[in-house]
N, C-alpha and C positions, 0 to 999 in steps of 0.2 A: 719341704725340702725345695724352695722356691730357686728358678731357673736364673742363673747368674749370667747376663750379657757381657761377651766380648768387649773392652774398651778399645784394645789395641789391635785384633782381627779384623781383616777384611769383611767376614761375614759377622754382623751384629743379628743374632737370632732370636729377634724383636717378634718374630712369629711366633714365638711360644707364648707370648703374652695371650693373644688370641686364644689359647687353649685354656684359659683358666677359668672360663665359663662364667665368667664376672665372682668366681668365688677367691677369695685369699689364699685358700688351702685346699684344693680339689684333690683326688687319691691320688694321681699320677704325680702329685709334687711332693708327697709323703714318702713314697717308694724311693728308696734310697740304693743304688743298685752295689754298692759299698758295705752294705749290712751284712755282715758275717762271712767278709773274705778270709779272715783268719783261720779261726776255729773251724769254719764252715766250708771254706775252699770255692765258697762262691764267685762265680764270673760275673764283672761288673761290665759286661762287652754290652757294645750299642747294637741291637738287632730289635725286631720284631717279636712278639708272642713267637714262641717255639719255630721263629726263623731258623733259615739253613746257615744263614749269615751270623756269625757272631763275632763281632771285629771287637778286638779286646788287647792292651799292652800286655808284651810278653817281656819278660823282666831278664836279667843275665844269671847264669847259673842256676836257675829256679827246677831243682828236681822235687821239691816237697810239695807243689801247688799243683795239682793236675790242670788246672784252668789257665795256668801260665802266670799269673797274678800274682806277684808281692810287693806291696806296696814299699817303698823305701829303697827299693833293689834299683840298679839302674835299667833303663828300658833299651833292649835291643831292637824292638821295632812293633809292629802291630801285627796280627794275624787274624784270620778269618773263621776259622772253626776252633771251638771248644767243648768242652763238658764242663758243667758245674755243681760242684757240692760231692765230685766223686771220689775214691781213693785207687789202691793199687796202683800199676803202673799208667801214666798217663798217654794221651792220643791226641790226635789231630794237632792242631796249633797249624795248618797250612798256609803257604802264600803269606812269609812274612815281607811287610813293606815297611821302610826305614829311610825317614826324610835325613839327611847328612847336612853337617854343620860345613859352612864355607871354609873353615880352615882345618887342616890337618886330617881331609876325608881319607878314611879307610874303609876297608872291606868288611870290618866290624865295629860298629859304635855301641858303646855302652851310655846312653845318656842320663843326666841329672836332669832333675825334672821341679816343675812348682805351678800352683794355680791348678792343682787337678780338682774337676768336678765332673759327675755323672749324673745324668735323669734318664729313666726309660727310655731308648730309643738313640740315645747321644753319648757320646764320651769325648772328654777337653782336656788339654793339658798344654803344658809352654816347656818346650824342652830346651836344658839350658846349657851353653858352654861358653865361660866368662861373659862376655858383654852381649854374644850374637844368644838369640832367642828364634825358637820355631814353634810357632803356635799352631796347635794340632785340636783340629774338630774332626770326628768321625761319628756316622750316623750310617743306616744300613735300611735298605728294602728287605724283604725275603730271600731274594737270591744275591744281593748287590751290596758290596760294601764300598761308601762313599769316602774318601779321605779329601780333607782341605788342609793347607800347610801356608802357614805365611811367616816369611824369613824378616827378622830385625838384625839392626845393626850388622850386616853382611861385609865382611872382610872386605876392605878397598880395591885389594889386587885380584878378587875374584871376578871370572867374565862370567860363571854360571854356578848354579847349584846343582845338586844330584839328589834323587830318590835311588835306593837301592832296592832290587827286589830278590828277595833269596828264594827259589823255586823250590828247593828239596826240604826245607825246616820243617822240621815236627817238634812238639813236645815229648821229651824222651827224657831217661833216666840211661846213665853209663853203667854198663856191667861188663867187666874183664874188657875193659878199655873198647867196647861196643856199644851204639846204641840200642836199647830194646823196640823203639820204635821209628820206624824209619820208609824213607822213600826209594823202591827198589827199582822204578823204572819210570823212563817219562819221554818227553819231547816236547818243543815249541816252535812257532814261527810267527814272524813279523811281518803284517800286510795293512794296508791302508790304516797306518796310526792304530792299529791293535796286536798285542801280543796275545795268542790265544796257545792252547795246547792241552794236554792232560798227564798225569801222574799217577803211579800206582802206591798205593800205603800201607803199610801194615805193623801191627805192634801194638800194645798197651794190654788193660785188663782183660780179662774174660777170653783171650785167645789171639791170635794174629788178625782175625777181622779183615782181611784185604778189600779195600777200594777202591776204586779209580775215579779220583776230581779231575775233573775239567773245567776249564779257566779260561777268561778274556779280559784283557786289560786295555785300559784305555785313558790316554789323557791327550788331550787336543793342545795344551800348553807346553808338552814337550817339546824340544830339539832334534831330539833322536834318541835311541837307544842302543847301548853297546855291551858287547860281551867280552870279557877279558880284552877291554880298552879299543875293541873293533865293531865298528858299525855291523849292523845285523843285516843280511842280504834278504830284501825282499822275499820272501815265501819260500824260502829255504828253511827245512826241517833240522832243527837242531836237539843233540841229544840231551836228556837230563839224566846223568848218571846215577848209580845207585849210592847212596850215603851210609848204606850198611856197615861197612868198615870203618864208620867214623872218618870216611874221607871228605875233602872239600866239598863245599856246597855248590850248587849252581847258581852264580849270581848275576844278576844285569844290574843295569845302570841307566838310569832315564836323565837326561840334563835338561835345565831350564833355565830361561834367561834370568838374571839377576833383577832386571827391571818388572818381570811377571812374578819372579818369587816374592817381592817385597810387596806386591797389591794380592799374592793368594794364589797357589795353582791347586787343579784338582784333578785325583785319581779314581778312577771308579774299577772295582774288582767282581767280576760277575762269577759264580761257581755254578755248578751242575752236576749230578752224577749218573745223567743219561748221555750227553754227546756234549761237542765241542758246538755243534750248532746251537744247541738249547742254551749252552752260555753266551754266545755271541747274541741270542737273541734275549736273554736277560738283560745285556749290557745295552742293547739297542733301544729295547723298553724305558731302560732307567732314564735316558736321555731325554725324555720327553718332561723330566720332572728337576726342578732345578735343588741345589744342596737344602734351602729352607722348606721348600715344598716337602723334598723326604723327609724332613725333620718332624713336618707338622703331619705328614702320614703315619710316620712310627709311631708320635705321641699320642695320635688320635687312635690307632690300633689298640695300644696300651690300656687309655682310658676308656676305651669299650669294653675290656675286660675288669678294670680295676673298677670303675664305677658301677660296676655289678653290684657290689656292696658297700652300703653307705653306712657309716658310723656315726655316733654324737656322744658326748662327753669323753672321761678318761682324759690324761694329758696327751702333750704332743708327744712326749717319747712313745708313748704306748700306740699311737697313731702311724707313728715311722716305722715301728716292729711291726706290724699288723699290716700295711700295704706292702711294706719291704719282703716281708714274709710272702705274701701273696704274689707279687712280681716274680720271687724265685720258683715258685711253683708253674711257673708258665715258660720256663727258659727249656726246659726238658720235658719230654721226647720232643725231637726235630720233625717238624712237618716235609716231608720228602716228596707228597703227592705228586704224580706225573711228572716227576723229574728225575727218576730211577730206574736203572733198568730191571727188567724182569715185573715191574708194577707199575707201567707207566699207563696202563688201560684201566687201572683198578682206581675206584673212586676215592681210596683213602689209603696213605701209607706212611707211617712212622718209622724214623730210626732212634737207636738209642733209649729204648727202655733199658735203664741203668742202674736196677732192674727190676722187673715187676716184682720179685722178694722185696725190696725196698717200698715201691709205689703202693703196693694193692691194700696197706692198711689205713693209708692216711689219705695221699694225692687222689687216687682214683675214686674213692668216694665224695673226696671236696669235688672234684670236676662234676660228679653226678649232682651233687646239690647245687653248685652255683652255674656250672657250664654243662647243662646236660647234652646239647649238641657238640659242644667236644668230645664228652666221653663216649656219643654214639659214635663220632669218627675214629678214636682210637681203639674201638673195641671191632670195628668194620676192618681196621688195620691188623688187630689181632688173627682175624678169622678171613682175611684175605691172606697174611703170612701163611696159613694153616692149609688152606686151598692151592697155593703153589707150590708150598717147600713141605708140607705134608706132617707139621706138628706146630702145634700152639707155642710162642716162644717164652722164655721167662726172662732172660737178658736178649735184645735183639740189637746187634750193635753193628754199625755201616753196613748191614743188609746180610749179617752172619747172625747165626744162632751163637750164643756166647755162654759162658759158666752159670750154670744153676745154681743157686744160692742152698736152695733148700726144697721144698715141695713144688710142685706143678701148679704153681700160684696163680697162672692166667685162669686156672678154673674158680677161683674166689672171684678175681676180677668179673669174670663171666657171670657165676651166679649173683652177686653184688648186683648187677645191673638188671637181671630178669627178676629177683624178688623183690625190686624195687619200681619193677614196671618203666624202665626207662624207655625200651623200646630202640627200632631205629638199625634193626639187625635181625638176621635170621636166628632164632633161638634154637630151633631145631638143630641147625648146622653148630651152635655152640655145645648143644649136648653131645652131637657126634665126636666134637674135638676132644671133650672133656675125657668121653669115654676110651677115644683111645690113647690118651695120656696112662688111663689107668688098667688098660686091658691089654694091650699092644706093647711087645718087647723094644723097646729103644736099641738102634745100633751104635748109639754113644752119648748114655743117659748123664754125663758130665754137661751137654750142652742144651739136650731135649728129652723132653717124656720121662720116664722116672727109672730109680734102679730097681726096684722092686719089679720083677718080669712075671712073676705069676702070683696068685690070691690062694692061699692056703687056710686050714683051720688054725693054725698056728699064729694066725693076728700078722701084724708088719714087721716082718723076719728080713732082713737082709745081711748081706755079707758085712761083717765088722772091719772088712778093710776098707770100707766106703766111708769117708770122713762124713761126721756128722750123722752118723747112723742112724741114732736114736731123735735128735731132733727132725729129721727127714721125715722118719716114721710117724712121728706126733704130727706133722702137717701134711703128710698122706691122708693121714685119717681126717683132716679136716677137710682137705679137699675132696675127698670122696662122701662126705657130708655135705658139699656144696653139690656135688653131684645128685645126689639124692633129694636136695631142695629144688633143682631144676626138673629132674623125671616127675616129682609132684607137681609141679605146675604145667608141665606140659601132659599131664595125665597118664604118666607111663607106672602104673603101681609096682609091677615086676622089677624095673630099674630101682624104684624109690625105696622099696623095701630089702634089696641085694644090699645097696650101696648105706643104707641106714646101719643094718646089722654087723655089714664091715667094718664102720666108722667105729663102732662100737668095740671093735677088737682090740684096740690100741691100750684096752685096760690090761690086755695080756702082759703089756710092758710096764706097770705100773708095781714098783716093788713095795710089798706090804710093809716091810720092816723100815723102810725109809720113808714110806709116804710121798714117791717122787716115782717119774718114769727112770728107767735104767735100761741096760745093754742086757741081751741074752744071746748064748750061741745058738747056731744051729740045730742043736739038742734040745733046745729050751734052758739052759744052763743059765744063771745069773752069772755077771762079770763079777769078778771080787774086788774090782779097784775101785769100789763107787769114791764118787765126789760130788758134792752139791754144785760145786763152781767148775769151770775148764779146768782142763788138766792139763791145756797148752797154754805157754804166756803169749802165743799167737792165737786168740780166740776163732779166728777163722780156720784152723787147722785143727780143731780138737777132736779126736776120733769118734766122741757119739754125739757133742752138740755143737751147733754152728753159732758163735755169737751169742753167747750166753750158757751157762751150765745148765745143771737138770733143775737147780732149784727156780731158774726163770723159768723153764720149759714146761714145768710141773706148777705152775702157779695158775693156770687155769687150763680149760677143756671146753672152748665156746659153743661145741655142737651136744654138750650134756653137763651142763653146769650142775642140776640138782642133783644126778649121782655122784658127782665129782666132789662137791662140798660134803656130802654125805662119807664118802669114802676120806674126807679129810677131817672128820670129826666134826661133822654137822657147823651150824654157822659160827657157834664158837672156835672152833678148832681152825675152819677157813680165814677166819678175823684175825686169829696168832698167826697162821702161815704168813698172810699178808705182812703182819707187825714184826715179825721177823726178817722180812726181805728188807723193809724199808729201815728198820733196828740196825742192821748189822751192814748196813750201806753196800748190801747185793745190787739194788737197783740203782741202774745207769740208762738216762733216758738218749744216751748216744746210740744204742742199740734198737733196731726196728720191733723185735719180739717184746721188749719193754714198754713201748709206746703206750699200749692201754693199762698196765699195771697201778696207775695211781685212782683209775675210775673201776677196779674188782671190787673196792668194800662197797660198791653199792649193791652188790650180789647178795649181800648181809646185812644190806639197810644200815649202813655206816656211812652216811653223805657228808658229815663231818671229816672223816677221816680221809675220804676224798678228799675234799677241798685243800685238809693242810697239805697233802703231797703234792697238790696243784700248786700251792702258793711256795714250797719248796721249789717247784721246776720252777716258776717264773722268776726266780732268782738267778737261774742259768740264763736266761735271754738280756742282751743289755741293746744298747742301739750302736754300738762301732764295729771295727773291725770282727770283734769275737762277740757277737751279738746272738749268735747259737752256740749251743754247748759242745755240737761236735760237727762232724761231716754231713752236710745236705743232702748228700744222697738224691742228685737230681730233684731237690725240693721237697723230699720227704719229712723232713725234719721241719722246713718251714710250713708244710701242711699240718703237721703237730700243731703249731702253733697257732694256726688260725683256727683250728676247731678250739683250741684252748679257749680262747676268745670269744668265741661262740655260746659257748657253755655246755658242749656236749661232744662225746666224741664216738666214731662208728663203729661197731660190732660187724668188720669187713665181710661179706658174703652172706649178711642178715638184714634183715629189715627192721634195723634197732641200733640206736644212738643209746649210750649210758650217760645221764646228766653230769655237768659240774657246777659251774655260774661263770655267767659271760662277764667280761672284764669290762666290757662299754654300758653306758645308760642304755643305749638303743643301738641296735644293727638291724637293719633291712635289706633284704636281697628279692629279686624275681625267681618264683618257682617256675618248673617247667611247665605248668599251665597259665603262665602269666600273671598270677596273682603274687601281691606282695606279700611277704611274711616278717614279721617284725619278732624280735628277741629283746626283752625289757628287765634291767636291771633295776628295781626299785629299793628305796632307803639307800641309796649308794653314802658311801662314808668308808673311811678308812679302816675303823673298827667293825664295821658290819662285815664280816667275812663268811659269813654263814647265810644258810638258805632256812627262811622261816617254813615259807610255802612257795610251790609251783601250781602255776595258772597256764590252762591250755584254754584260750576264749575266755577267760574270765573263770573258767571252772576250777575246781581244787583238780589236781591229778596227782594222786595218791599213787604213785611210784616214782621209781628214780630211773627210769627208762622212757623214750619215746619211739615211735616207730617214723620210717619215712614216709609210709604212707599216710600218718596222722599230720604230718608236716604239709603234705599235699593239698591238703584239705582244711585245714585251719588257717586262721590270720595273724596267729600270735601266740607266742608263750611268755610267762611272765615269772621272774625269779623276784619274791621279795626277800631282802635281805635281814640279817639281823646280826648282832655280835654274840649270840648266844650258842653255841653249839646244841644241835639239837638235832633227835632221831622223828625223823620226820614220818616214818609209816613203821 
């Protein structure tokens, strides 16, 4: 995706040409921020990797897209905080900036637009009203959003043009006439040509999750700033009233001379979750760099991540999908280290694990493989939250514990890192935190800890009033297996033995008649309303299983596959179980528990069926707004696709990847130890869909899995392709 330079704007972003690194198509130019915005709810925001500012257009009456973006609908303005790929009730969307046309200026403008472009770190469009145009360029540093607007064909009677600031705007949905996400309180003041202040906001998926946002806004080009048509008094504090009842927002207007508007005006918006002084400091620091210099820094930041993986072969569409997916994995979580209260002295802190249940299967293992330093930071953040607040988070949103979707799956994240010898954090503190999840009653298990409060000889039993009671039990069993693995590495034999035994108690919920997991009451009686699929049309509120029925949660048991395959009728019976899932269309890649299903045939040596399933999945990924088959869930779906292209997929929590086949002829990345690892696809061709042989450093790998520890010491893995389905081993 080549950068397009503006011919009519005052800022010609020619500096971007220097970022091509003498290549016609470097990774950053393939990454399309619009990829997957439709089905995937992906944000096209101008931002740096995991930046706090995510500067993006917000569209009119947009209730279905949590990111605020819906191509084709009129633009209300540009907001500075977003989520990406998430569902449920929206949140954020703070500090809306709207450049107004010179004709018919109102307090609410919904503008048509054209020439919309984006590349990692920059967003650009042209707002249109008759003959008048407002050329819009946006970029961002980690804590500052930078706006550049150029007016064309301004009305001849206009003496000035305006930019509207909506201080109380939020992404929200209206229920019973009231917004579900809103600003509850705030204040601002104007001094030295800077508007600064703070506001309290709450609402959205996962709970209220209140946060205080500090801001500082400046433009040296402004003639002045107005509140309800009156100039603001210097250093006077003004109230930002709540909009909880759907009342009028707090609107301010910056006026600019027409002569300056025609050559371009600039506005900078800094945010902080620590203090107003911190926002002012970020604003002041940003002034040391020009708009083009900030664009350049943003794109270099993206290149540092995207260039970490080099690909050869494949068509242009595949490259766009790959690097766009990789970009999506780096939007969230948000790095707020040292700029948030309660954690300002900690080395690392991230917001918007949205949620660990979504991320642990694909995104977190991807970071360990490609960006081990980043994954170390994320894990230290988990442990800092545990030390400061008492529990490991599942969903951690705006500095609050939020809805736990399944098990205590931070346990899996920690175990995954420890078994892969990631390092960079306190392993023993990790085990301590995991044990607290398993052993101590939680005062609010909906957002922290577990619902199971005691261990009994009856296995994983909990009140049937708990939504998703059986799927939680299945996940708790694997969480306990992860505890056992960590204990084993730390040479704690007692805990290893105890939790290995406990993990196997999940078989108490394996129904012998249906050969699936099912619910028992407190007296060990099976519930009589068995169904292989969700009993609720809302799969998030099923009484027994969360986002997938019994047939999905009974597809595998990663801690004891040998015993599980035997229970399923041996290898033939297990193969038939998987065949049924795909043939009867129970499989839906859009739900995280199903991410690994195509690879499960490997456990019974049926690699050709794994590949057939993956090729069907490939059809779900396009190159446009619907490039993703479903919500991206903070990048989890995109991470799945990246692994699909690599030719293997992680068994999260274990030192194990199940093999598929790579999409590209050659993929290279730098490992944690600094050495290069290469994945090759030999005998490529559209008809060569199957794998004839797999070589690790040139030697036959007579199995359908590989360990992370092997990747760390090896130089390459090669997949020799053929057009004939074959039984490899």
